[in-house]
C-alpha positions as CSV (number, residue, x, y, z in Angstrom):
1,M,52.2,-20.4,-2.8
2,I,55.6,-20.8,-4.5
3,N,54.0,-20.9,-8.0
4,R,52.1,-17.7,-7.4
5,R,55.2,-15.9,-6.2
6,K,57.2,-17.0,-9.3
7,S,54.3,-15.9,-11.5
8,C,54.3,-12.5,-9.9
9,I,58.1,-12.1,-10.4
10,L,57.7,-13.2,-14.1
11,V,55.0,-10.6,-14.8
12,M,57.2,-7.9,-13.3
13,L,60.2,-8.9,-15.4
14,I,58.2,-9.0,-18.6
15,A,56.6,-5.7,-18.0
16,L,59.9,-4.0,-17.1
17,N,61.8,-5.4,-20.1
18,T,59.0,-4.2,-22.5
19,N,60.2,-0.6,-22.1
20,F,63.7,-1.4,-23.2
21,L,62.7,-3.6,-26.2
22,F,60.8,-0.9,-27.9
23,A,61.7,2.3,-26.0
24,Y,60.5,5.3,-27.9
25,E,58.2,7.4,-25.7
26,L,58.1,6.5,-22.1
27,T,55.3,7.5,-19.8
28,F,55.2,7.7,-16.0
29,K,51.9,8.0,-14.2
30,L,51.1,8.4,-10.5
31,S,47.5,8.0,-9.4
32,P,46.6,8.3,-5.6
33,E,43.0,7.4,-5.1
34,V,40.2,6.8,-2.5
35,F,39.0,3.2,-2.5
36,F,35.5,1.9,-1.7
37,P,35.8,-1.9,-1.0
38,F,32.1,-2.6,-0.5
39,L,32.1,-5.4,-3.1
40,S,34.7,-7.5,-1.2
41,Q,33.8,-10.9,0.1
42,G,35.2,-13.0,2.9
43,Q,36.1,-10.0,5.1
44,N,34.4,-7.0,6.4
45,F,36.2,-3.8,5.5
46,A,35.7,-0.2,6.5
47,P,33.7,1.8,3.8
48,V,36.7,3.9,2.8
49,A,40.3,2.9,2.1
50,F,43.3,4.3,0.3
51,D,45.2,3.1,-2.7
52,G,47.6,4.4,-5.3
53,Y,49.1,3.2,-8.6
54,F,52.3,3.9,-10.4
55,S,52.5,2.9,-14.1
56,T,55.1,3.2,-16.7
57,G,55.0,2.2,-20.3
58,I,55.7,3.0,-23.9
59,N,53.5,4.5,-26.5
60,L,53.2,1.7,-29.1
61,T,51.1,3.9,-31.3
62,S,49.7,7.4,-31.2
63,W,46.8,6.2,-29.1
64,L,48.0,3.0,-27.3
65,N,50.3,2.6,-24.3
66,L,51.7,-0.7,-22.8
67,G,53.8,-1.2,-19.6
68,P,54.0,-2.4,-16.0
69,E,51.8,-1.1,-13.2
70,F,52.4,-1.2,-9.5
71,G,49.9,-0.4,-6.7
72,F,49.6,-0.2,-3.0
73,F,46.4,-0.6,-0.9
74,M,45.8,-0.1,2.7
75,V,42.3,-1.4,3.5
76,P,41.1,-1.0,7.2
77,K,39.1,-3.8,8.6
78,D,35.6,-3.0,9.9
79,S,35.4,-2.5,13.7
80,S,39.2,-2.7,13.9
81,S,39.1,-1.2,17.4
82,K,37.4,-4.4,18.7
83,L,40.0,-6.7,17.3
84,K,42.2,-8.6,19.6
85,E,45.6,-7.4,20.4
86,G,48.2,-8.7,17.9
87,V,45.6,-9.1,15.1
88,S,46.3,-6.9,12.0
89,K,43.8,-4.0,11.7
90,N,44.5,-3.5,8.0
91,V,45.0,-5.6,4.9
92,F,47.8,-4.4,2.7
93,V,47.8,-5.2,-1.0
94,V,50.7,-4.8,-3.5
95,P,49.4,-5.5,-7.0
96,V,51.8,-5.9,-9.9
97,G,50.7,-6.3,-13.5
98,V,50.7,-5.2,-17.1
99,H,48.8,-2.1,-18.0
100,L,47.2,-1.4,-21.5
101,E,45.9,2.0,-22.0
102,G,44.2,3.8,-24.9
103,F,44.4,7.6,-25.0
104,W,43.0,10.3,-27.2
105,F,43.1,14.0,-27.5
106,P,39.7,15.4,-28.4
107,L,41.0,18.9,-27.7
108,S,44.5,20.3,-27.9
109,R,45.0,20.4,-24.1
110,M,42.7,17.6,-23.1
111,E,43.5,13.9,-22.9
112,V,41.0,11.1,-22.2
113,N,42.1,7.5,-21.4
114,L,40.7,4.1,-20.9
115,G,42.8,1.3,-19.4
116,L,42.9,-2.3,-18.4
117,T,45.5,-3.9,-16.0
118,L,45.9,-7.6,-15.3
119,G,48.4,-9.2,-13.0
120,V,49.2,-10.9,-9.7
121,G,48.7,-9.1,-6.3
122,M,50.2,-9.9,-2.9
123,A,47.7,-9.4,-0.1
124,M,49.1,-9.3,3.5
125,N,46.7,-9.9,6.4
126,G,48.9,-10.0,9.4
127,R,51.1,-13.0,9.1
128,V,49.0,-14.4,6.3
129,T,50.2,-13.6,2.7
130,D,48.1,-14.4,-0.4
131,Y,49.1,-14.2,-4.1
132,S,46.1,-14.0,-6.3
133,P,45.2,-12.6,-9.8
134,W,43.8,-9.1,-9.9
135,G,42.5,-6.7,-12.5
136,R,41.6,-3.1,-12.9
137,V,39.6,-1.1,-15.4
138,S,40.2,2.6,-15.4
139,A,39.1,5.8,-17.2
140,G,40.2,9.4,-16.8
141,A,40.6,12.8,-18.2
142,A,43.6,15.1,-17.9
143,F,44.7,18.7,-18.7
144,R,47.9,18.9,-20.6
145,I,50.1,21.6,-18.9
146,S,52.8,21.0,-21.5
147,P,53.6,18.3,-24.0
148,S,55.4,16.4,-21.2
149,W,53.2,17.0,-18.2
150,S,49.5,16.6,-17.5
151,I,47.3,16.4,-14.5
152,G,43.8,15.0,-14.2
153,V,41.2,12.9,-12.5
154,E,40.7,9.1,-12.7
155,G,38.2,6.5,-11.7
156,S,38.7,2.7,-11.7
157,F,37.3,-0.6,-10.6
158,Y,39.6,-3.0,-8.8
159,T,39.2,-6.7,-8.0
160,H,41.5,-9.0,-6.2
161,Q,40.4,-12.6,-6.8
162,S,41.4,-14.3,-3.5
163,Y,38.7,-17.0,-3.8
164,G,38.9,-18.0,-7.4
165,I,39.5,-16.6,-10.9
166,I,35.8,-15.9,-11.4
167,G,33.6,-14.5,-8.7
168,K,34.1,-14.1,-5.0
169,P,36.7,-11.4,-5.0
170,G,38.7,-11.0,-1.8
171,I,38.9,-7.2,-2.3
172,A,36.9,-5.3,-4.8
173,G,35.3,-1.9,-5.4
174,P,35.5,1.4,-7.3
175,S,38.0,4.2,-6.6
176,V,38.4,7.8,-7.6
177,G,41.4,10.1,-7.4
178,V,43.8,12.3,-9.3
179,S,46.7,11.5,-11.7
180,V,49.9,13.1,-12.7
181,K,51.6,12.0,-15.9
182,F,55.0,12.6,-17.3
183,L,56.2,11.7,-20.9
184,L,59.9,11.2,-21.6
185,D,61.2,10.9,-25.2
186,T,64.1,8.5,-25.6
187,E,65.0,10.2,-28.9
188,K,65.8,13.9,-29.5
189,I,62.9,16.0,-30.6
190,T,63.8,18.8,-33.1
191,G,60.8,20.8,-32.2
192,K,59.8,21.6,-35.8
193,V,57.8,20.3,-38.7
194,N,59.6,19.1,-41.8
195,A,58.5,18.7,-45.4
196,R,59.8,16.8,-48.4
197,I,58.5,16.6,-51.9
198,E,58.3,13.6,-54.3
199,Q,57.5,14.0,-58.0
200,D,56.9,11.2,-60.5
201,E,57.6,13.8,-63.3
202,S,59.4,17.1,-63.5
203,V,57.2,20.2,-63.9
204,F,56.2,21.0,-67.5
205,P,56.3,24.8,-68.0
206,L,53.9,24.3,-70.8
207,M,51.2,23.2,-68.3
208,S,52.1,25.6,-65.6
209,K,48.6,27.0,-65.4
210,L,47.2,23.5,-64.7
211,Y,49.3,23.1,-61.5
212,K,47.1,25.7,-59.7
213,E,44.4,23.0,-59.4
214,N,46.3,19.8,-60.3
215,P,49.2,18.5,-58.2
216,F,52.6,17.8,-59.8
217,G,53.8,15.8,-56.8
218,T,53.2,14.9,-53.2
219,L,54.3,16.7,-50.0
220,Y,55.1,14.6,-47.0
221,I,54.7,16.6,-43.8
222,E,56.6,15.1,-40.9
223,N,55.8,16.1,-37.3
224,H,58.9,16.3,-35.1
225,E,57.3,18.6,-32.6
226,S,56.9,17.5,-28.9
227,A,53.2,16.6,-29.4
228,E,50.6,16.2,-32.1
229,I,49.9,19.3,-34.3
230,R,46.5,20.5,-35.4
231,N,44.9,22.7,-38.1
232,V,47.8,22.2,-40.4
233,K,47.9,24.4,-43.6
234,V,50.5,23.8,-46.2
235,Y,51.6,26.4,-48.8
236,F,53.9,26.3,-51.8
237,R,56.0,29.3,-53.0
238,T,59.1,30.3,-54.9
239,E,60.9,33.6,-54.9
240,N,60.7,34.2,-58.7
241,Y,58.4,31.7,-60.3
242,T,55.1,31.9,-58.4
243,A,52.6,34.7,-58.3
244,S,51.3,33.8,-54.8
245,D,51.6,31.4,-51.8
246,L,49.2,28.8,-52.9
247,L,47.4,26.7,-50.3
248,C,48.1,23.0,-51.2
249,G,46.0,21.4,-48.5
250,K,44.9,21.2,-44.9
251,V,45.3,18.4,-42.3
252,D,43.3,18.4,-39.2
253,L,45.7,16.4,-37.1
254,I,49.2,15.0,-37.4
255,H,50.4,12.9,-34.5
256,K,53.9,13.1,-33.1
257,R,56.5,11.5,-35.3
258,K,53.9,10.8,-37.9
259,T,53.7,11.9,-41.5
260,A,50.8,13.3,-43.6
261,E,50.5,13.5,-47.3
262,V,49.4,16.7,-49.1
263,P,49.2,17.3,-52.9
264,V,51.7,19.9,-54.0
265,M,50.3,22.6,-56.4
266,A,51.6,26.0,-57.4
267,D,50.5,29.3,-58.8
268,F,53.3,29.6,-61.3
269,N,53.9,32.9,-63.1
270,E,55.1,33.6,-66.6
271,R,58.7,33.5,-65.6
272,I,58.6,29.7,-65.6
273,M,58.4,29.9,-69.4
274,M,61.9,31.1,-69.4
275,F,63.2,27.6,-68.9
276,S,64.9,27.0,-72.3
277,E,66.7,24.0,-70.7
278,S,65.7,21.6,-68.0
279,G,66.7,22.7,-64.5
280,D,65.7,23.1,-60.9
281,I,63.6,25.7,-59.0
282,P,64.4,26.4,-55.3
283,A,61.1,26.6,-53.5
284,E,59.7,26.8,-50.0
285,I,57.0,24.9,-48.2
286,V,55.3,27.0,-45.6
287,I,53.5,25.0,-42.8
288,E,51.2,26.7,-40.4
289,Y,49.9,24.7,-37.5
290,E,48.9,24.7,-33.8
291,L,50.7,23.0,-31.0
292,L,48.6,22.8,-27.8
293,G,46.6,25.7,-29.0
294,Q,49.6,27.9,-29.9
295,K,50.1,28.9,-33.6
296,R,53.4,28.2,-35.2
297,T,55.0,28.3,-38.6
298,S,57.7,26.2,-40.2
299,V,59.4,27.0,-43.6
300,E,61.2,24.2,-45.4
301,S,63.3,24.5,-48.5
302,V,62.8,22.1,-51.3
303,V,64.0,21.7,-54.9
304,V,61.6,21.2,-57.8
305,P,62.9,19.8,-61.1
306,V,61.5,21.5,-64.2
307,Y,61.6,20.4,-67.9
308,N,62.3,23.0,-70.6
309,R,59.4,24.9,-71.9
310,N,59.1,23.0,-75.2
311,Q,58.9,19.4,-73.7
312,V,55.8,17.4,-73.4
313,R,54.5,13.8,-73.5
314,W,51.8,12.7,-75.8
315,F,49.8,11.2,-72.9
316,D,46.8,13.2,-74.2
317,P,47.0,14.8,-77.6
318,N,44.7,17.6,-76.3
319,V,47.8,19.0,-74.5
320,L,48.9,20.6,-77.8
321,A,46.3,23.2,-77.2
322,S,48.6,24.7,-74.5
323,Y,51.1,25.7,-77.3
324,I,48.4,27.7,-79.1
325,S,47.5,31.2,-77.9
326,T,45.3,33.6,-79.9
327,N,47.1,36.5,-78.3
328,S,50.6,35.8,-79.5
329,Q,51.9,39.1,-81.0
330,E,53.9,37.5,-83.8
331,V,51.0,35.3,-84.9
332,L,48.6,38.2,-84.8
333,E,50.9,40.4,-86.9
334,L,51.2,37.8,-89.7
335,S,47.6,36.5,-89.7
336,K,46.1,40.0,-89.7
337,Y,48.2,41.0,-92.6
338,L,47.3,37.9,-94.6
339,V,43.6,38.3,-93.8
340,G,43.8,42.0,-94.7
341,V,45.0,41.0,-98.1
342,A,42.2,38.4,-98.3
343,R,39.5,40.9,-97.5
344,N,40.3,42.9,-100.7
345,Q,40.0,39.8,-102.8
346,L,37.0,38.0,-101.2
347,R,34.4,36.4,-103.4
348,S,31.1,37.0,-101.8
349,G,29.6,33.8,-103.1
350,L,32.3,31.6,-101.5
351,N,32.7,30.5,-97.9
352,R,34.7,33.2,-96.0
353,N,36.5,30.8,-93.7
354,L,37.7,28.7,-96.6
355,Q,39.0,31.8,-98.4
356,F,40.8,33.1,-95.3
357,A,42.3,29.7,-94.6
358,M,43.7,29.7,-98.2
359,Y,45.5,33.0,-97.6
360,L,46.8,31.9,-94.2
361,F,48.2,28.7,-95.6
362,E,49.7,30.2,-98.7
363,G,51.1,33.0,-96.5
364,L,53.0,30.5,-94.4
365,R,54.4,28.8,-97.5
366,L,55.4,32.0,-99.2
367,S,57.1,33.2,-95.9
368,G,59.6,30.4,-96.4
369,I,58.4,28.1,-93.7
370,E,59.2,24.5,-94.4
371,C,58.2,21.1,-93.0
372,K,61.2,19.2,-91.8
373,S,61.4,16.2,-89.5
374,D,63.0,16.7,-86.1
375,N,65.9,14.2,-86.0
376,S,66.1,14.1,-82.2
377,T,62.3,13.7,-81.5
378,P,60.6,13.0,-84.9
379,Y,56.8,13.3,-84.9
380,S,56.4,9.9,-86.6
381,T,57.7,8.1,-83.4
382,S,57.3,10.6,-80.5
383,H,53.6,11.1,-80.8
384,L,53.0,7.4,-80.6
385,D,54.8,6.8,-77.4
386,S,53.8,8.6,-74.2
387,D,57.0,7.6,-72.5
388,V,59.0,9.7,-74.9
389,L,59.7,13.4,-74.2
390,D,58.8,15.2,-77.3
391,Y,60.0,18.7,-78.3
392,I,57.3,20.9,-79.8
393,Q,57.9,24.4,-81.0
394,Y,55.7,27.4,-80.0
395,P,54.3,29.2,-83.0
396,F,56.7,32.1,-82.9
397,Q,59.7,29.7,-82.8
398,T,58.5,28.0,-86.0
399,M,58.2,31.4,-87.6
400,L,61.7,32.3,-86.3
401,Y,63.4,29.1,-87.4
402,K,61.5,29.0,-90.7
403,S,61.0,25.2,-90.2
404,G,59.5,22.6,-88.0
405,D,58.1,19.1,-87.8
406,V,54.6,18.5,-89.0
407,D,53.1,19.1,-85.6
408,D,55.1,22.3,-85.1
409,V,53.8,23.7,-88.4
410,G,50.3,22.4,-87.5
411,V,50.5,24.3,-84.2
412,L,51.4,27.5,-86.0
413,F,48.7,27.1,-88.6
414,M,46.0,26.5,-86.0
415,A,47.2,29.5,-84.0
416,M,46.8,31.7,-87.1
417,L,43.4,30.3,-87.8
418,E,42.2,30.8,-84.3
419,S,43.7,34.3,-84.1
420,V,41.3,35.5,-86.9
421,G,38.3,33.7,-85.4
422,I,38.3,30.5,-87.4
423,S,37.8,27.4,-85.2
424,A,40.4,24.7,-85.7
425,G,41.3,21.2,-84.5
426,F,43.6,18.4,-85.5
427,I,43.8,14.7,-86.3
428,P,47.3,13.2,-85.4
429,L,47.7,10.4,-87.9
430,E,50.6,8.0,-87.6
431,D,52.7,9.6,-90.3
432,D,51.1,13.0,-90.8
433,F,49.5,15.9,-88.8
434,I,46.1,17.0,-90.2
435,V,44.7,20.5,-89.3
436,M,40.9,20.7,-89.4
437,I,39.3,24.0,-90.5
438,D,35.8,24.7,-89.3
439,L,33.8,26.4,-92.2
440,K,30.9,27.3,-89.9
441,M,28.7,25.6,-92.4
442,D,25.8,23.3,-91.6
443,E,25.9,19.9,-93.3
444,S,22.6,20.7,-95.0
445,K,24.3,23.6,-96.9
446,I,27.2,21.5,-98.2
447,S,25.9,21.6,-101.8
448,S,26.2,25.4,-101.9
449,S,30.0,25.1,-101.8
450,F,31.0,21.6,-102.7
451,D,30.1,18.9,-105.2
452,G,29.1,16.4,-102.6
453,S,30.8,15.5,-99.4
454,D,33.7,13.4,-100.7
455,R,36.3,16.1,-100.1
456,V,35.2,17.4,-96.7
457,I,34.8,15.9,-93.2
458,I,31.6,16.2,-91.2
459,M,32.0,16.6,-87.5
460,D,28.8,16.8,-85.4
461,G,26.9,18.2,-88.4
462,N,29.5,20.9,-89.2
463,V,31.5,20.9,-92.4
464,M,35.3,20.9,-92.0
465,V,38.2,20.9,-94.4
466,P,41.3,18.9,-93.6
467,I,44.8,20.1,-94.5
468,A,47.9,17.9,-94.3
469,M,51.0,19.6,-93.0
470,S,53.4,17.3,-94.7
471,T,52.5,18.8,-98.1
472,L,52.9,22.4,-97.1
473,R,55.2,23.1,-100.1
474,E,52.5,21.8,-102.5
475,G,49.9,24.4,-101.8
476,F,46.5,24.6,-100.2
477,V,44.4,22.5,-102.6
478,N,47.0,19.7,-102.8
479,S,47.3,19.6,-99.1
480,W,43.6,19.5,-98.7
481,Y,43.0,16.6,-101.1
482,Y,45.9,14.7,-99.8
483,A,44.6,15.0,-96.2
484,V,41.2,13.6,-97.3
485,S,42.9,10.6,-98.8
486,A,45.2,10.1,-95.8
487,I,42.3,10.1,-93.4
488,M,40.3,7.6,-95.4
489,D,43.3,5.3,-95.8
490,A,44.1,5.5,-92.1
491,A,40.5,4.7,-91.2
492,E,40.5,1.7,-93.5
493,E,43.7,0.4,-91.9
494,G,42.2,0.7,-88.5
495,Q,44.5,3.5,-87.3
496,D,43.3,6.1,-84.8
497,V,41.7,9.0,-86.5
498,T,40.4,10.8,-83.4
499,Y,39.6,14.5,-83.9
500,Y,40.7,17.0,-81.2
501,G,39.0,20.4,-81.2
502,L,40.9,23.3,-79.7
503,S,37.9,24.9,-78.1
504,D,37.3,21.8,-76.1
505,A,41.0,21.1,-75.5
506,W,41.5,24.5,-74.0
507,Q,39.1,23.7,-71.2
508,S,41.7,21.2,-69.9
509,Y,44.9,22.7,-71.2
510,P,44.7,26.5,-71.3
511,P,47.3,28.4,-73.5
512,A,50.7,28.9,-72.1
513,S,51.8,32.5,-72.3
514,F,55.0,32.5,-74.3
515,A,56.2,34.7,-77.2
516,S,59.0,36.9,-78.2
517,S,59.4,40.4,-79.5
518,G,60.9,39.5,-82.8
519,T,59.8,40.6,-86.3
520,V,57.8,38.6,-88.8
521,D,58.6,38.2,-92.4
522,K,55.5,38.8,-94.5
523,P,55.1,37.6,-98.1
524,L,54.6,40.1,-100.8
525,E,50.9,40.8,-101.7
526,A,51.1,40.1,-105.4
527,P,52.5,36.5,-105.2
528,L,50.2,35.8,-102.3
529,V,47.1,36.8,-104.3
530,S,48.4,34.9,-107.3
531,A,48.9,31.7,-105.3
532,V,45.4,31.9,-103.8
533,E,43.8,32.6,-107.2
534,T,45.5,29.4,-108.4
535,D,44.0,27.5,-105.4
536,M,40.6,29.2,-106.0
537,S,40.6,28.2,-109.7
538,R,41.3,24.6,-108.9
539,Y,38.6,24.6,-106.1
540,I,36.0,26.2,-108.4
541,T,36.8,23.8,-111.3
542,T,36.6,20.8,-109.0
543,E,33.6,21.7,-106.9
544,F,31.4,23.8,-109.2
545,G,32.6,22.6,-112.6
546,P,30.5,19.4,-112.5
547,Q,27.4,21.2,-111.3
548,I,27.7,23.9,-114.0
549,A,28.2,21.3,-116.7
550,A,25.1,19.4,-115.5
551,V,22.9,22.5,-115.7
552,Q,24.3,23.4,-119.1
553,N,23.5,19.9,-120.4
554,Q,19.9,20.4,-119.0
555,L,19.6,23.7,-120.9
556,R,20.6,22.0,-124.1
557,A,18.3,19.0,-123.5
558,K,15.2,20.7,-122.2
559,G,15.6,24.2,-123.7
560,I,15.8,27.6,-122.2
561,S,13.8,28.2,-119.0
562,V,13.9,30.9,-116.2
563,E,14.4,28.2,-113.6
564,L,17.5,26.7,-115.3
565,L,19.0,30.1,-116.2
566,N,18.7,31.2,-112.5
567,K,20.2,27.9,-111.3
568,L,23.2,28.3,-113.7
569,A,23.7,31.9,-112.8
570,L,23.6,31.1,-109.1
571,L,26.4,28.5,-109.5
572,Y,28.5,31.1,-111.3
573,V,27.9,33.5,-108.4
574,R,28.8,30.9,-105.7
575,S,32.0,30.2,-107.6
576,G,32.8,33.9,-107.8
577,M,32.4,34.0,-111.6
578,Y,30.3,37.2,-111.7
579,S,31.3,38.0,-115.3
580,S,29.7,34.7,-116.3
581,A,26.6,35.1,-114.0
582,I,25.6,38.5,-115.3
583,P,24.6,37.7,-118.9
584,V,22.7,34.6,-117.7
585,Y,20.8,36.6,-115.1
586,E,20.1,39.3,-117.8
587,R,18.6,36.7,-120.1
588,A,16.3,35.4,-117.2
589,A,15.4,39.0,-116.4
590,A,14.4,39.6,-120.0
591,M,12.0,36.7,-119.5
592,G,10.4,38.5,-116.6
593,S,12.3,36.9,-113.6
594,V,12.1,39.1,-110.6
595,S,14.6,36.9,-108.8
596,A,17.1,37.5,-111.6
597,M,16.6,41.3,-111.4
598,N,17.2,41.2,-107.6
599,N,20.3,39.1,-108.1
600,L,21.6,41.5,-110.8
601,G,21.0,44.3,-108.3
602,N,22.9,42.4,-105.6
603,I,25.9,41.8,-108.0
604,A,26.0,45.5,-108.9
605,T,25.9,46.5,-105.2
606,V,28.8,44.2,-104.5
607,Q,30.7,45.7,-107.4
608,R,29.7,49.2,-106.1
609,R,27.8,50.0,-109.3
610,F,25.0,51.6,-107.3
611,E,23.2,53.3,-110.2
612,D,22.9,50.0,-112.0
613,A,21.8,48.3,-108.8
614,K,19.1,51.0,-108.4
615,L,17.7,50.4,-111.8
616,W,17.5,46.6,-111.3
617,Y,15.7,46.9,-108.0
618,E,13.2,49.5,-109.5
619,R,12.5,47.1,-112.4
620,A,11.7,44.3,-109.9
621,L,9.4,46.6,-107.9
622,Q,7.5,47.6,-111.1
623,I,6.5,43.9,-111.4
624,E,6.2,43.1,-107.7
625,P,5.7,46.4,-105.7
626,N,5.9,44.6,-102.3
627,N,8.9,42.4,-103.0
628,N,10.9,42.6,-99.8
629,T,14.3,41.7,-101.4
630,A,14.0,44.6,-103.9
631,L,12.7,47.0,-101.2
632,R,15.7,46.3,-98.9
633,G,18.1,46.4,-101.8
634,L,16.8,49.7,-103.1
635,N,17.0,51.3,-99.6
636,R,20.5,50.1,-99.2
637,V,21.8,51.6,-102.6
638,L,19.9,54.8,-102.1
639,G,21.8,55.3,-98.8
640,Q,25.1,54.6,-100.6
641,L,24.2,57.1,-103.4
642,E,23.4,59.8,-100.8
643,E,26.8,59.4,-99.2
């Protein structure tokens, strides 16, 4: 008897002290019930009795509560009217124990719970008092009037083990009733939702368009409301640097005093490109949520650090594509001028992209732009270390400053190529920056413009010409041949020679809209044409000279034939040497070659000698009246003559 009494007191002390060890959210719950003790043994009880429980505890987690529970039972004995005078007509039970309850909120104003209580109960039957273990399993549902108050219904099963720990309960049975619950916070509740932002890296203005779908940090949403919040929507905005309030994420439920993570994204506008120096952006996090079904909004101020518009890390070389826009006014103004000069000098037999590229490259050189290493962030070291913040100029800046590192000049040259419809890419070597020019030529056609493939690069079956930026001052052809040698040497040394095409890179890194309204210095037309003609002569001598010499040797060795004459003349045409091609074609035509006659007509058409072209096409038709080439050519020149 004494041991049971001590045990009961110990359970009460432990349960009461639990609240003060970890006090955070205290709960108080009163549950009056109707008890049905029909499972009791050793005593006949009336079918209906009355009981009640009072529990208090702390919320250990957002779904678990622990604390002491007290109860009181008044259980009438069956046929109590027949009992002798002085015999107790009721059994009174005072259970004390530790209550563990799980609770959930399936709906904003609905709570369901499931509990288990174990302890020691004191049963008083007249002058006889018994201390025995007891237990209770309970379940209930409640309506939340407010975050602090709720009222509901509860059912439980109670057993008082008077005759042993297992089996033969002295008093046992189910009960049903109502419950009233009150929640008390031991810490002050601010009644709002807070937000803070964490970034591993400042925002890169260069990549501002990417942040609409790719996070630049993490938002931590902290619930300091009086209850859990639901249907949380988080938006990011700034007063001057975003085009809209962008939805960063949604959270279905955030429990009280808990934190949820949301990626932070932004719909930045073009004003962010005004950051010429690193700085901060004042921003706001807008949080929309529901508290017990009521909609609320919280606005939190945050500060977002931003790099200057030129800074970038070489974590992915494709990021250079963001510096290149085909709509930059300064680039368009210069590139269109240079291509306009080129159109008046084009040689129809040569690749157009190659000729345009020569004019664009020589135009840069003659505009006074120089390649100079950046002392603070030199290309030779910055592009090899992704931890280093590199400073790369936008095309208009290189044009304005008249100089730049090899990658700066390369970015400008690629922008000019792309602005006139020439696809470009690059290979960042360890000590040089190589721009790749797509000639739009299939590999199978390489012999029409080159003496083999030694001085070109084949990418996926396409012929490309590499240009080294470090040798800008040495002209197009020297930069071309140097680039081929540099790529081959790098490959032999085991260096990375990965090619990055702008068209693919733009899929991940769209162009950043940034330009100025400055003027562009244009080179004079005469020295520009002269420089390109020098390049052209070197190119023709190198690529067509060996082929022309080979055919000439065949003519000397095998004698004159229509086939060899046409082959030689075609090489002259491809190299743009019309004055050399015409007499050779005339000799083949004199030998009856219809192909030579058509080609003479074609050359005359290009040179706008339409009467001569007409005569050559008519001569071809006299020999072959159904020759399609001659028929099309004649119709074309007749139309020109009518005009």
